[in-house]
N, C-alpha and C positions, 0 to 999 in steps of 0.2 A: 594402806595395805590391810586387807580384811583377814589375812591369815592369822595374825597374832590374837586379835579378839576372838576369832572362832576357836583357835586352839585353847585359849584360856577358858572359854565357855565349856568346851569338851572336857577339859581337865576337872573343872568344878563339878560337872555332871557325873563324871566317872568316880570322883571322890565320894559323892553322895551315894551312888550305887554301891561302891565298895563298902562304905560304912554300913549300909543296910544288909548287904550280903555277909559281911564279917560277923554280924551279930548272930547269924544262923538262927534267926528268930522265927518263931511261928506266929508272932504278932509284932506290931511296930507301934511305938509311941508316935504322937504327932510330930515331934522333932525328927525322929528317924525317918518317918514316912515322907515328910516334906523335904528332907535332905536328899532322898532318892527321887523325889518329884518336885524340884525347885520352882516349877511354874505353877504349882498347885496353890490355890488360895485357902485361907482358913474356912471359908464358906464351903468350898468343894470338899475339904477334908471332912467337915461336918456332915455333908451329904453321904460320904462313903462310910463314916462311922455310924452305922445304923442304930446301934444300941446306946450311943452317946456316952461310952465309957472312956473316951480319949485314946483308945487303942484300936488299931486296924488288925482284925484277926484274919486268918486265911479265907474264911467264907466271905467276909466283907470285901476283901481284896479281889476275889474271883467275881463276885457280883458287880463290883465297880468296873472290872474289865468287860464283863458281859454287857453292862449298860453303856459302855463306851465312854465312861468318865475318865479312865486312864488307859494307857497302853501297858501291856505286861513288861516287867523288867526282864532284860535279857542277860544271860550269863550264868 
């Protein structure tokens, strides 16, 4: 039955999104960002982190969306 694994994956994803949103952050650490985007690799994070400071700021986030690297978080 595929329902339970799908439900479990949805719960994990929602927990990551909730964590990022609970922070009310204007920027996200690699850990926070990858919790919100669990499919993201470290190499992809590095592509999004344009100034290599280990933090995704709002400008980097929007540029990554515009470039098609990530989808916007909903909620």
